[in-house]
C-alpha positions, 0 to 999 in steps of 0.5 A: 303629325300634330293634330288640331287637338294638340294645339287646342290643349295649349290654347284651352289651358291658357285661355280665359273662361269667356273665350274658349268657344273656338277651342271647343269647336276645334277639339270636337271637330277633331273627334275621329267619329263623324257621328259624334262631330255631327251630333255636337255640330247640330247642338252647337247653339245649345252648347254655346248657350250653356257655356255662356251661362257658366261664364257669368259673374260670380254672383250667379254661381248657382246658375253657373253650376246648374249649367255645367251640370246640364252640359255634363248630362247632355253633352259630356265631351263639351262639358269635359273640355269646358270644365278644364277652364274652370278648375281654378275658378275664383268661385270655389264651388264652381271650381270643385264642380269642374274638377268633379266633371273631369274626374267623372270623365277620366274614371269612366274611360281612363286606361294606361297609355301603351308604350307604343302608340304606333298601332293605336287606332284614331279613337284611342289616340284621341282618347289619350290626348283628351285625357292628357288635356284633362289631367293637365288642367287638374294638375293646375288645381293641385297647386291651388292655394285653397285646401278643398280645391287642391286636395280634391284634385291631388287625391284623385290624380295621386290615385291614378299614380300621376307622377307629375302630380306627385312631384307637384305635391312633393314640391308643395310639401317642401314649400309649405303648401301641403303639410307633411301629413297631407303629402304622406297620405296622398302618396299612399293613394298611388299604386305599388311601386310609385308611392313608395318612392315618395314615402321613403323620404319620411323614413327617419324624417319629418312629423311623427304622423307622416313617418307613421304613415310611411311605416305602415305603408312601406312595412307592407312592402317586402322591398322596404321591410328590412328598412322599417325593421332597422330604422324603427322596430329594432332601433332603440332611439326611434320614437316608441309610437313608430316602433309600435307601428312597425311591430304591428305592420311587420308582424302582419306582412313580414313572414320573418318577423317571428325570427327577429321579433323576440330581439326586443326582449333583449333591449334595455328600457323598452317601453311597455307599449312596444313590449306588449305590441311585440309579444301580442304580435308573436302570440298571434303569429304562433297561433296562425303558424306555429314556428316557435319551439317549446324552449323558445315559447318558454323563453318568451314567457320567462322574459315577459315575466321578468320584464313585468317584474322590473316595470312600474305598470299602470293598472291598465298595463298590468291587466294587459300584461297579465293576459299576455302572460296567460296566453304565453303560458298556454302556448308553452304548455301546448308546445311541450305536450306536442314535443 
């Protein structure tokens, strides 16, 4: 059965700020706890006074913000309902304050909605309806033309793994509302299993920084490590900065890195930055969990020395490769003694 609250949500999102009193009353009156209803009914005149102040002209923004803050402190339910109408207010400061009011209420009591609500209590049903209304209002701000308003809402909803918001961000990235880098960073805020679906679109596509974000995030997930390995780390045509990122990420999260990492030494024209990152990663892995045999360790040392001999390295690179060579030599000697 549809509640009064369900209708309230529709009208609240459509109504202008100055004409939301009836909606507020209806939503408060639909609260399942009669004590809550009585409290807000007893203080309705004070609530209306604060709401009227919030609805003042833009030149009174300080008073408007103060009134919203006061409403949040004294009557949080009324403040949450009221704030929904102001997340896209023409005054940016008030819009941001309204967004923060909604965020605060959602953080304090947000839970994942059960798949089956048939046995849910009236209070739980009310809470989820209230949350849905507030999230819907925040989603409107995700498409706001102002960067501060848009990102404030988007980052919060992305952290809740709100699929509808992530889709708005995706569409916004396609239209230019969000940069690819902004979108990629927002996707990383979503929980595992959600953000990946959007980030995988940057594999081999888009701005380098957006791809770098995707490599770092997806490379930590076993389901995508082979993709990052093949698309970047072992791909001689991929940009070096992304191959280095893949080396650092995969060596940290993929236990199989030590088996395919040495393949870099077989490729021609490998950039010093990638060669160094790969060797350093293999050295660190070998220190943690020795897997390389003495022959393999010696082979890596030989390959590194051979590589150095074919490169025109800067003074800084020479120093770093010298350190790598010494570490590889030490590992090879240790493995030989243990044999």
